[in-house]
Gaussian input, Z-matrix of N, CA and C with variables (Angstrom, degrees):
# hf/3-21g

backbone

0 1
 N
 C     1     B1
 C     2     B2     1     A1
 N     3     B3     2     A2     1     D1
 C     4     B4     3     A3     2     D2
 C     5     B5     4     A4     3     D3
 N     6     B6     5     A5     4     D4
 C     7     B7     6     A6     5     D5
 C     8     B8     7     A7     6     D6
 N     9     B9     8     A8     7     D7
 C    10    B10     9     A9     8     D8
 C    11    B11    10    A10     9     D9
 N    12    B12    11    A11    10    D10
 C    13    B13    12    A12    11    D11
 C    14    B14    13    A13    12    D12
 N    15    B15    14    A14    13    D13
 C    16    B16    15    A15    14    D14
 C    17    B17    16    A16    15    D15
 N    18    B18    17    A17    16    D16
 C    19    B19    18    A18    17    D17
 C    20    B20    19    A19    18    D18
 N    21    B21    20    A20    19    D19
 C    22    B22    21    A21    20    D20
 C    23    B23    22    A22    21    D21
 N    24    B24    23    A23    22    D22
 C    25    B25    24    A24    23    D23
 C    26    B26    25    A25    24    D24
 N    27    B27    26    A26    25    D25
 C    28    B28    27    A27    26    D26
 C    29    B29    28    A28    27    D27
 N    30    B30    29    A29    28    D28
 C    31    B31    30    A30    29    D29
 C    32    B32    31    A31    30    D30
 N    33    B33    32    A32    31    D31
 C    34    B34    33    A33    32    D32
 C    35    B35    34    A34    33    D33
 N    36    B36    35    A35    34    D34
 C    37    B37    36    A36    35    D35
 C    38    B38    37    A37    36    D36
 N    39    B39    38    A38    37    D37
 C    40    B40    39    A39    38    D38
 C    41    B41    40    A40    39    D39
 N    42    B42    41    A41    40    D40
 C    43    B43    42    A42    41    D41
 C    44    B44    43    A43    42    D42
 N    45    B45    44    A44    43    D43
 C    46    B46    45    A45    44    D44
 C    47    B47    46    A46    45    D45
 N    48    B48    47    A47    46    D46
 C    49    B49    48    A48    47    D47
 C    50    B50    49    A49    48    D48
 N    51    B51    50    A50    49    D49
 C    52    B52    51    A51    50    D50
 C    53    B53    52    A52    51    D51
 N    54    B54    53    A53    52    D52
 C    55    B55    54    A54    53    D53
 C    56    B56    55    A55    54    D54
 N    57    B57    56    A56    55    D55
 C    58    B58    57    A57    56    D56
 C    59    B59    58    A58    57    D57
 N    60    B60    59    A59    58    D58
 C    61    B61    60    A60    59    D59
 C    62    B62    61    A61    60    D60
 N    63    B63    62    A62    61    D61
 C    64    B64    63    A63    62    D62
 C    65    B65    64    A64    63    D63
 N    66    B66    65    A65    64    D64
 C    67    B67    66    A66    65    D65
 C    68    B68    67    A67    66    D66
 N    69    B69    68    A68    67    D67
 C    70    B70    69    A69    68    D68
 C    71    B71    70    A70    69    D69
 N    72    B72    71    A71    70    D70
 C    73    B73    72    A72    71    D71
 C    74    B74    73    A73    72    D72
 N    75    B75    74    A74    73    D73
 C    76    B76    75    A75    74    D74
 C    77    B77    76    A76    75    D75
 N    78    B78    77    A77    76    D76
 C    79    B79    78    A78    77    D77
 C    80    B80    79    A79    78    D78
 N    81    B81    80    A80    79    D79
 C    82    B82    81    A81    80    D80
 C    83    B83    82    A82    81    D81
 N    84    B84    83    A83    82    D82
 C    85    B85    84    A84    83    D83
 C    86    B86    85    A85    84    D84
 N    87    B87    86    A86    85    D85
 C    88    B88    87    A87    86    D86
 C    89    B89    88    A88    87    D87
 N    90    B90    89    A89    88    D88
 C    91    B91    90    A90    89    D89
 C    92    B92    91    A91    90    D90
 N    93    B93    92    A92    91    D91
 C    94    B94    93    A93    92    D92
 C    95    B95    94    A94    93    D93
 N    96    B96    95    A95    94    D94
 C    97    B97    96    A96    95    D95
 C    98    B98    97    A97    96    D96
 N    99    B99    98    A98    97    D97
 C   100   B100    99    A99    98    D98
 C   101   B101   100   A100    99    D99
 N   102   B102   101   A101   100   D100
 C   103   B103   102   A102   101   D101
 C   104   B104   103   A103   102   D102
 N   105   B105   104   A104   103   D103
 C   106   B106   105   A105   104   D104
 C   107   B107   106   A106   105   D105
 N   108   B108   107   A107   106   D106
 C   109   B109   108   A108   107   D107
 C   110   B110   109   A109   108   D108
 N   111   B111   110   A110   109   D109
 C   112   B112   111   A111   110   D110
 C   113   B113   112   A112   111   D111
 N   114   B114   113   A113   112   D112
 C   115   B115   114   A114   113   D113
 C   116   B116   115   A115   114   D114
 N   117   B117   116   A116   115   D115
 C   118   B118   117   A117   116   D116
 C   119   B119   118   A118   117   D117
 N   120   B120   119   A119   118   D118
 C   121   B121   120   A120   119   D119
 C   122   B122   121   A121   120   D120
 N   123   B123   122   A122   121   D121
 C   124   B124   123   A123   122   D122
 C   125   B125   124   A124   123   D123
 N   126   B126   125   A125   124   D124
 C   127   B127   126   A126   125   D125
 C   128   B128   127   A127   126   D126
 N   129   B129   128   A128   127   D127
 C   130   B130   129   A129   128   D128
 C   131   B131   130   A130   129   D129
 N   132   B132   131   A131   130   D130
 C   133   B133   132   A132   131   D131
 C   134   B134   133   A133   132   D132
 N   135   B135   134   A134   133   D133
 C   136   B136   135   A135   134   D134
 C   137   B137   136   A136   135   D135
 N   138   B138   137   A137   136   D136
 C   139   B139   138   A138   137   D137
 C   140   B140   139   A139   138   D138
 N   141   B141   140   A140   139   D139
 C   142   B142   141   A141   140   D140
 C   143   B143   142   A142   141   D141
 N   144   B144   143   A143   142   D142
 C   145   B145   144   A144   143   D143
 C   146   B146   145   A145   144   D144
 N   147   B147   146   A146   145   D145
 C   148   B148   147   A147   146   D146
 C   149   B149   148   A148   147   D147
 N   150   B150   149   A149   148   D148
 C   151   B151   150   A150   149   D149
 C   152   B152   151   A151   150   D150
 N   153   B153   152   A152   151   D151
 C   154   B154   153   A153   152   D152
 C   155   B155   154   A154   153   D153
 N   156   B156   155   A155   154   D154
 C   157   B157   156   A156   155   D155
 C   158   B158   157   A157   156   D156
 N   159   B159   158   A158   157   D157
 C   160   B160   159   A159   158   D158
 C   161   B161   160   A160   159   D159
 N   162   B162   161   A161   160   D160
 C   163   B163   162   A162   161   D161
 C   164   B164   163   A163   162   D162
 N   165   B165   164   A164   163   D163
 C   166   B166   165   A165   164   D164
 C   167   B167   166   A166   165   D165
 N   168   B168   167   A167   166   D166
 C   169   B169   168   A168   167   D167
 C   170   B170   169   A169   168   D168
 N   171   B171   170   A170   169   D169
 C   172   B172   171   A171   170   D170
 C   173   B173   172   A172   171   D171
 N   174   B174   173   A173   172   D172
 C   175   B175   174   A174   173   D173
 C   176   B176   175   A175   174   D174
 N   177   B177   176   A176   175   D175
 C   178   B178   177   A177   176   D176
 C   179   B179   178   A178   177   D177
 N   180   B180   179   A179   178   D178
 C   181   B181   180   A180   179   D179
 C   182   B182   181   A181   180   D180
 N   183   B183   182   A182   181   D181
 C   184   B184   183   A183   182   D182
 C   185   B185   184   A184   183   D183
 N   186   B186   185   A185   184   D184
 C   187   B187   186   A186   185   D185
 C   188   B188   187   A187   186   D186
 N   189   B189   188   A188   187   D187
 C   190   B190   189   A189   188   D188
 C   191   B191   190   A190   189   D189
 N   192   B192   191   A191   190   D190
 C   193   B193   192   A192   191   D191
 C   194   B194   193   A193   192   D192
 N   195   B195   194   A194   193   D193
 C   196   B196   195   A195   194   D194
 C   197   B197   196   A196   195   D195
 N   198   B198   197   A197   196   D196
 C   199   B199   198   A198   197   D197
 C   200   B200   199   A199   198   D198
 N   201   B201   200   A200   199   D199
 C   202   B202   201   A201   200   D200
 C   203   B203   202   A202   201   D201
 N   204   B204   203   A203   202   D202
 C   205   B205   204   A204   203   D203
 C   206   B206   205   A205   204   D204
 N   207   B207   206   A206   205   D205
 C   208   B208   207   A207   206   D206
 C   209   B209   208   A208   207   D207
 N   210   B210   209   A209   208   D208
 C   211   B211   210   A210   209   D209
 C   212   B212   211   A211   210   D210
 N   213   B213   212   A212   211   D211
 C   214   B214   213   A213   212   D212
 C   215   B215   214   A214   213   D213
 N   216   B216   215   A215   214   D214
 C   217   B217   216   A216   215   D215
 C   218   B218   217   A217   216   D216
 N   219   B219   218   A218   217   D217
 C   220   B220   219   A219   218   D218
 C   221   B221   220   A220   219   D219
 N   222   B222   221   A221   220   D220
 C   223   B223   222   A222   221   D221
 C   224   B224   223   A223   222   D222
 N   225   B225   224   A224   223   D223
 C   226   B226   225   A225   224   D224
 C   227   B227   226   A226   225   D225
 N   228   B228   227   A227   226   D226
 C   229   B229   228   A228   227   D227
 C   230   B230   229   A229   228   D228
 N   231   B231   230   A230   229   D229
 C   232   B232   231   A231   230   D230
 C   233   B233   232   A232   231   D231
 N   234   B234   233   A233   232   D232
 C   235   B235   234   A234   233   D233
 C   236   B236   235   A235   234   D234
 N   237   B237   236   A236   235   D235
 C   238   B238   237   A237   236   D236
 C   239   B239   238   A238   237   D237
 N   240   B240   239   A239   238   D238
 C   241   B241   240   A240   239   D239
 C   242   B242   241   A241   240   D240
 N   243   B243   242   A242   241   D241
 C   244   B244   243   A243   242   D242
 C   245   B245   244   A244   243   D243
 N   246   B246   245   A245   244   D244
 C   247   B247   246   A246   245   D245
 C   248   B248   247   A247   246   D246
 N   249   B249   248   A248   247   D247
 C   250   B250   249   A249   248   D248
 C   251   B251   250   A250   249   D249
 N   252   B252   251   A251   250   D250
 C   253   B253   252   A252   251   D251
 C   254   B254   253   A253   252   D252
 N   255   B255   254   A254   253   D253
 C   256   B256   255   A255   254   D254
 C   257   B257   256   A256   255   D255
 N   258   B258   257   A257   256   D256
 C   259   B259   258   A258   257   D257
 C   260   B260   259   A259   258   D258
 N   261   B261   260   A260   259   D259
 C   262   B262   261   A261   260   D260
 C   263   B263   262   A262   261   D261
 N   264   B264   263   A263   262   D262
 C   265   B265   264   A264   263   D263
 C   266   B266   265   A265   264   D264
 N   267   B267   266   A266   265   D265
 C   268   B268   267   A267   266   D266
 C   269   B269   268   A268   267   D267
 N   270   B270   269   A269   268   D268
 C   271   B271   270   A270   269   D269
 C   272   B272   271   A271   270   D270
 N   273   B273   272   A272   271   D271
 C   274   B274   273   A273   272   D272
 C   275   B275   274   A274   273   D273
 N   276   B276   275   A275   274   D274
 C   277   B277   276   A276   275   D275
 C   278   B278   277   A277   276   D276
 N   279   B279   278   A278   277   D277
 C   280   B280   279   A279   278   D278
 C   281   B281   280   A280   279   D279
 N   282   B282   281   A281   280   D280
 C   283   B283   282   A282   281   D281
 C   284   B284   283   A283   282   D282

   B1=1.3667
   B2=1.5724
   B3=1.3391
   B4=1.4321
   B5=1.5017
   B6=1.3612
   B7=1.5049
   B8=1.6271
   B9=1.3197
   B10=1.4521
   B11=1.5124
   B12=1.2915
   B13=1.5148
   B14=1.5987
   B15=1.3364
   B16=1.4666
   B17=1.4756
   B18=1.3067
   B19=1.5170
   B20=1.4504
   B21=1.2778
   B22=1.4061
   B23=1.5644
   B24=1.1972
   B25=1.5285
   B26=1.4482
   B27=1.3767
   B28=1.4803
   B29=1.4562
   B30=1.4277
   B31=1.3860
   B32=1.6380
   B33=1.3637
   B34=1.4253
   B35=1.5362
   B36=1.3393
   B37=1.4439
   B38=1.4981
   B39=1.4093
   B40=1.4407
   B41=1.4884
   B42=1.3179
   B43=1.4625
   B44=1.6055
   B45=1.5549
   B46=1.5232
   B47=1.5295
   B48=1.4313
   B49=1.4434
   B50=1.5728
   B51=1.2623
   B52=1.4100
   B53=1.4681
   B54=1.2887
   B55=1.4016
   B56=1.5760
   B57=1.2983
   B58=1.5003
   B59=1.5106
   B60=1.2911
   B61=1.4786
   B62=1.5262
   B63=1.3998
   B64=1.3950
   B65=1.4645
   B66=1.2912
   B67=1.4436
   B68=1.6157
   B69=1.3175
   B70=1.4470
   B71=1.5119
   B72=1.4189
   B73=1.4272
   B74=1.4754
   B75=1.4366
   B76=1.4291
   B77=1.4599
   B78=1.3591
   B79=1.3867
   B80=1.5462
   B81=1.3104
   B82=1.4983
   B83=1.4429
   B84=1.3732
   B85=1.4750
   B86=1.5512
   B87=1.3504
   B88=1.4865
   B89=1.5389
   B90=1.2516
   B91=1.4782
   B92=1.5669
   B93=1.2997
   B94=1.3758
   B95=1.5573
   B96=1.3262
   B97=1.4610
   B98=1.6039
   B99=1.3253
   B100=1.4790
   B101=1.4879
   B102=1.2654
   B103=1.6043
   B104=1.5010
   B105=1.3081
   B106=1.4237
   B107=1.4122
   B108=1.3398
   B109=1.5264
   B110=1.5529
   B111=1.3243
   B112=1.4164
   B113=1.5681
   B114=1.3645
   B115=1.4093
   B116=1.6103
   B117=1.2368
   B118=1.4899
   B119=1.4961
   B120=1.3151
   B121=1.4743
   B122=1.4886
   B123=1.3488
   B124=1.3624
   B125=1.4648
   B126=1.4043
   B127=1.4296
   B128=1.5205
   B129=1.2874
   B130=1.4350
   B131=1.5067
   B132=1.3729
   B133=1.4613
   B134=1.5474
   B135=1.2925
   B136=1.4072
   B137=1.5374
   B138=1.3492
   B139=1.4831
   B140=1.4593
   B141=1.3712
   B142=1.4629
   B143=1.6647
   B144=1.4086
   B145=1.4586
   B146=1.4217
   B147=1.3346
   B148=1.4408
   B149=1.4635
   B150=1.4028
   B151=1.3855
   B152=1.5708
   B153=1.3190
   B154=1.4393
   B155=1.5171
   B156=1.3533
   B157=1.4439
   B158=1.5970
   B159=1.2895
   B160=1.5937
   B161=1.5122
   B162=1.3386
   B163=1.5037
   B164=1.5527
   B165=1.2090
   B166=1.4522
   B167=1.5216
   B168=1.3246
   B169=1.3746
   B170=1.5182
   B171=1.4013
   B172=1.4677
   B173=1.5230
   B174=1.3198
   B175=1.4376
   B176=1.5731
   B177=1.3879
   B178=1.4084
   B179=1.4861
   B180=1.2830
   B181=1.4635
   B182=1.4869
   B183=1.4210
   B184=1.5119
   B185=1.4157
   B186=1.3549
   B187=1.5745
   B188=1.5467
   B189=1.3592
   B190=1.4774
   B191=1.5096
   B192=1.3504
   B193=1.5389
   B194=1.3627
   B195=1.3909
   B196=1.5838
   B197=1.5364
   B198=1.3895
   B199=1.3947
   B200=1.6130
   B201=1.3172
   B202=1.5261
   B203=1.6431
   B204=1.2571
   B205=1.5001
   B206=1.4846
   B207=1.3845
   B208=1.4590
   B209=1.4633
   B210=1.4174
   B211=1.3586
   B212=1.5876
   B213=1.2961
   B214=1.4578
   B215=1.6037
   B216=1.1764
   B217=1.5068
   B218=1.4593
   B219=1.2430
   B220=1.4766
   B221=1.6049
   B222=1.2297
   B223=1.4362
   B224=1.5331
   B225=1.2407
   B226=1.4817
   B227=1.3944
   B228=1.2194
   B229=1.4211
   B230=1.5479
   B231=1.3833
   B232=1.3030
   B233=1.5311
   B234=1.3766
   B235=1.4869
   B236=1.5551
   B237=1.4276
   B238=1.3333
   B239=1.5762
   B240=1.3504
   B241=1.4305
   B242=1.4900
   B243=1.3465
   B244=1.3272
   B245=1.5287
   B246=1.2250
   B247=1.5136
   B248=1.5699
   B249=1.2943
   B250=1.4005
   B251=1.5101
   B252=1.3233
   B253=1.4317
   B254=1.5018
   B255=1.3386
   B256=1.5377
   B257=1.4965
   B258=1.2265
   B259=1.4344
   B260=1.6012
   B261=1.4193
   B262=1.3873
   B263=1.4696
   B264=1.4113
   B265=1.4949
   B266=1.5475
   B267=1.1582
   B268=1.4460
   B269=1.6354
   B270=1.3047
   B271=1.4974
   B272=1.4919
   B273=1.2550
   B274=1.3951
   B275=1.5063
   B276=1.4466
   B277=1.3908
   B278=1.5254
   B279=1.3127
   B280=1.4364
   B281=1.4581
   B282=1.3801
   B283=1.4911
   B284=1.4803
   A1=110.62
   A2=112.13
   A3=122.28
   A4=111.06
   A5=111.19
   A6=118.17
   A7=103.69
   A8=115.55
   A9=118.23
   A10=110.05
   A11=114.53
   A12=118.70
   A13=105.37
   A14=116.59
   A15=120.90
   A16=114.67
   A17=116.82
   A18=114.88
   A19=112.54
   A20=124.20
   A21=128.50
   A22=111.19
   A23=120.87
   A24=118.25
   A25=111.43
   A26=116.96
   A27=121.55
   A28=114.84
   A29=113.96
   A30=120.18
   A31=108.47
   A32=116.71
   A33=117.48
   A34=108.96
   A35=121.86
   A36=124.50
   A37=108.11
   A38=116.44
   A39=120.62
   A40=114.56
   A41=114.69
   A42=127.49
   A43=114.41
   A44=105.31
   A45=112.03
   A46=114.58
   A47=120.23
   A48=119.45
   A49=110.10
   A50=123.90
   A51=130.74
   A52=107.30
   A53=126.46
   A54=125.72
   A55=111.50
   A56=116.69
   A57=118.25
   A58=107.10
   A59=116.13
   A60=123.30
   A61=108.97
   A62=118.93
   A63=125.03
   A64=116.41
   A65=119.48
   A66=118.83
   A67=108.71
   A68=113.06
   A69=117.51
   A70=99.45
   A71=115.57
   A72=116.90
   A73=112.50
   A74=112.90
   A75=120.14
   A76=109.28
   A77=117.53
   A78=120.42
   A79=116.31
   A80=119.55
   A81=116.71
   A82=117.47
   A83=118.44
   A84=117.49
   A85=115.94
   A86=113.16
   A87=115.98
   A88=112.47
   A89=112.15
   A90=120.57
   A91=104.86
   A92=120.65
   A93=126.62
   A94=111.33
   A95=117.33
   A96=123.59
   A97=113.00
   A98=113.31
   A99=118.32
   A100=111.30
   A101=118.38
   A102=121.06
   A103=107.05
   A104=122.52
   A105=120.97
   A106=112.74
   A107=120.18
   A108=114.71
   A109=111.42
   A110=119.48
   A111=122.63
   A112=103.92
   A113=118.70
   A114=123.93
   A115=107.98
   A116=112.53
   A117=124.56
   A118=115.36
   A119=117.93
   A120=126.11
   A121=103.10
   A122=118.55
   A123=118.77
   A124=110.72
   A125=119.25
   A126=122.08
   A127=113.75
   A128=115.07
   A129=116.23
   A130=109.97
   A131=113.81
   A132=112.70
   A133=118.50
   A134=113.51
   A135=119.11
   A136=111.39
   A137=116.93
   A138=120.15
   A139=107.28
   A140=118.90
   A141=126.45
   A142=104.14
   A143=112.91
   A144=119.60
   A145=111.95
   A146=123.93
   A147=121.74
   A148=108.00
   A149=113.39
   A150=125.79
   A151=110.95
   A152=120.29
   A153=118.01
   A154=111.73
   A155=112.84
   A156=116.39
   A157=110.79
   A158=111.15
   A159=114.46
   A160=111.32
   A161=121.16
   A162=119.91
   A163=104.83
   A164=112.49
   A165=120.01
   A166=115.17
   A167=114.47
   A168=118.04
   A169=115.88
   A170=109.04
   A171=115.45
   A172=111.74
   A173=114.14
   A174=117.87
   A175=111.03
   A176=116.63
   A177=119.55
   A178=115.18
   A179=118.54
   A180=119.59
   A181=112.62
   A182=115.38
   A183=114.23
   A184=116.20
   A185=116.74
   A186=117.24
   A187=111.16
   A188=116.79
   A189=114.28
   A190=112.47
   A191=117.58
   A192=120.10
   A193=117.99
   A194=120.69
   A195=118.13
   A196=108.29
   A197=118.22
   A198=122.25
   A199=107.67
   A200=116.12
   A201=121.33
   A202=105.19
   A203=116.91
   A204=116.00
   A205=109.21
   A206=111.48
   A207=120.85
   A208=112.40
   A209=119.04
   A210=118.30
   A211=111.19
   A212=115.97
   A213=116.52
   A214=109.87
   A215=112.37
   A216=122.10
   A217=116.38
   A218=118.81
   A219=124.22
   A220=108.11
   A221=119.93
   A222=122.33
   A223=108.52
   A224=120.84
   A225=130.06
   A226=117.11
   A227=120.34
   A228=120.32
   A229=107.73
   A230=118.05
   A231=122.98
   A232=117.31
   A233=123.08
   A234=120.90
   A235=109.92
   A236=112.94
   A237=117.72
   A238=109.70
   A239=112.83
   A240=120.37
   A241=109.67
   A242=117.12
   A243=121.09
   A244=111.81
   A245=127.61
   A246=131.08
   A247=110.49
   A248=115.55
   A249=120.18
   A250=111.64
   A251=116.99
   A252=122.09
   A253=111.16
   A254=111.05
   A255=122.28
   A256=112.93
   A257=124.22
   A258=129.88
   A259=110.40
   A260=115.12
   A261=124.34
   A262=114.85
   A263=113.32
   A264=113.96
   A265=109.63
   A266=119.85
   A267=123.38
   A268=109.04
   A269=116.05
   A270=120.17
   A271=108.83
   A272=117.43
   A273=125.37
   A274=113.16
   A275=116.93
   A276=123.70
   A277=110.87
   A278=116.61
   A279=128.83
   A280=109.11
   A281=107.17
   A282=120.90
   A283=119.48
   D1=132.43
   D2=177.07
   D3=-118.85
   D4=133.51
   D5=-171.92
   D6=-129.12
   D7=146.18
   D8=177.13
   D9=-69.07
   D10=143.13
   D11=-176.29
   D12=-149.24
   D13=74.30
   D14=-176.93
   D15=-74.22
   D16=-16.68
   D17=-169.66
   D18=-67.81
   D19=131.60
   D20=-173.52
   D21=-71.84
   D22=-8.18
   D23=173.89
   D24=-77.67
   D25=-6.03
   D26=174.54
   D27=-111.47
   D28=14.34
   D29=-175.56
   D30=-59.56
   D31=-35.27
   D32=-178.25
   D33=-59.31
   D34=-24.75
   D35=-177.68
   D36=-87.65
   D37=-53.03
   D38=-169.24
   D39=-84.91
   D40=-7.50
   D41=175.54
   D42=35.49
   D43=48.85
   D44=176.73
   D45=93.24
   D46=-14.25
   D47=-177.20
   D48=-83.36
   D49=-6.83
   D50=178.27
   D51=60.76
   D52=19.56
   D53=178.39
   D54=-140.89
   D55=163.78
   D56=175.46
   D57=-134.27
   D58=142.73
   D59=177.81
   D60=-106.47
   D61=137.76
   D62=172.45
   D63=-118.41
   D64=136.74
   D65=-178.91
   D66=-126.40
   D67=156.64
   D68=177.98
   D69=-134.70
   D70=113.95
   D71=-177.91
   D72=-73.24
   D73=160.24
   D74=179.55
   D75=-85.46
   D76=-27.46
   D77=-174.05
   D78=-70.69
   D79=120.79
   D80=-175.77
   D81=-58.81
   D82=-34.26
   D83=173.59
   D84=-61.83
   D85=-28.50
   D86=176.59
   D87=-78.81
   D88=-27.95
   D89=179.94
   D90=-70.18
   D91=-47.19
   D92=179.13
   D93=-60.94
   D94=-42.44
   D95=173.13
   D96=-53.53
   D97=-45.36
   D98=179.96
   D99=-70.59
   D100=-31.50
   D101=173.99
   D102=-61.92
   D103=-32.89
   D104=-179.88
   D105=-89.93
   D106=-35.65
   D107=-175.69
   D108=-96.75
   D109=-20.87
   D110=-172.46
   D111=89.27
   D112=-165.35
   D113=-176.12
   D114=-65.82
   D115=141.47
   D116=171.31
   D117=-114.30
   D118=145.33
   D119=178.20
   D120=-94.36
   D121=121.56
   D122=176.52
   D123=-151.92
   D124=158.17
   D125=177.27
   D126=-76.55
   D127=172.09
   D128=165.15
   D129=-71.52
   D130=175.57
   D131=175.57
   D132=-71.66
   D133=2.46
   D134=177.48
   D135=-158.67
   D136=153.50
   D137=170.24
   D138=-64.35
   D139=151.96
   D140=-177.55
   D141=-54.57
   D142=134.71
   D143=174.19
   D144=87.99
   D145=-10.03
   D146=175.37
   D147=-108.04
   D148=163.21
   D149=-178.55
   D150=-64.16
   D151=139.73
   D152=-179.69
   D153=-68.15
   D154=141.93
   D155=-179.75
   D156=-70.91
   D157=139.67
   D158=179.48
   D159=-98.02
   D160=-16.26
   D161=-174.86
   D162=-143.93
   D163=166.60
   D164=179.11
   D165=-55.83
   D166=-40.67
   D167=178.33
   D168=-59.21
   D169=-39.28
   D170=178.44
   D171=-67.83
   D172=-42.21
   D173=179.31
   D174=-66.58
   D175=-34.57
   D176=172.87
   D177=-67.30
   D178=-28.97
   D179=174.25
   D180=-70.81
   D181=-31.53
   D182=171.84
   D183=-72.29
   D184=-39.03
   D185=-163.67
   D186=-120.36
   D187=-14.09
   D188=174.61
   D189=56.48
   D190=-146.65
   D191=173.77
   D192=-79.15
   D193=16.03
   D194=176.61
   D195=-81.88
   D196=-5.47
   D197=176.58
   D198=-108.05
   D199=135.48
   D200=-172.89
   D201=-71.09
   D202=-39.54
   D203=179.61
   D204=-156.67
   D205=157.69
   D206=174.82
   D207=-113.31
   D208=150.11
   D209=170.95
   D210=-96.81
   D211=127.42
   D212=-175.36
   D213=-73.77
   D214=163.31
   D215=179.61
   D216=111.40
   D217=143.83
   D218=-176.42
   D219=-70.01
   D220=147.13
   D221=176.77
   D222=-104.04
   D223=128.08
   D224=178.73
   D225=-115.41
   D226=158.69
   D227=170.37
   D228=95.00
   D229=172.37
   D230=177.92
   D231=-81.91
   D232=154.08
   D233=178.18
   D234=-54.27
   D235=153.34
   D236=-176.97
   D237=-71.62
   D238=164.46
   D239=174.49
   D240=-75.53
   D241=143.51
   D242=-179.20
   D243=-117.39
   D244=121.59
   D245=179.37
   D246=-114.60
   D247=125.32
   D248=176.85
   D249=-102.10
   D250=123.69
   D251=175.64
   D252=-101.81
   D253=127.78
   D254=-178.83
   D255=-126.16
   D256=171.19
   D257=173.59
   D258=-58.48
   D259=-24.28
   D260=-178.34
   D261=-90.16
   D262=-10.32
   D263=-179.28
   D264=133.35
   D265=-158.63
   D266=-177.17
   D267=-121.66
   D268=154.44
   D269=170.75
   D270=-151.06
   D271=150.11
   D272=173.40
   D273=-77.78
   D274=120.04
   D275=178.70
   D276=-82.31
   D277=-47.33
   D278=171.53
   D279=-142.04
   D280=140.81
   D281=176.66
   D282=-107.48

């Protein structure tokens, strides 16, 4: 889910995009982690325009030590659906 976030006090999160994306993982272990930690700031499995990483090693090659921790285990299936909510309504960015 992507929502508009134009307020400059959140610029450290939206990095100039004026929007924030929220994800809810399907994996139960990750849901349990979020119940303990609360929301986490994390990149996608890939930089924009590149193929999604399928393993921790591939993600590490993309992000190196700029990410505090990685979750082990292969990623399978297609990328998640992305819906953008705006004042004008909603539209699917990726199905």
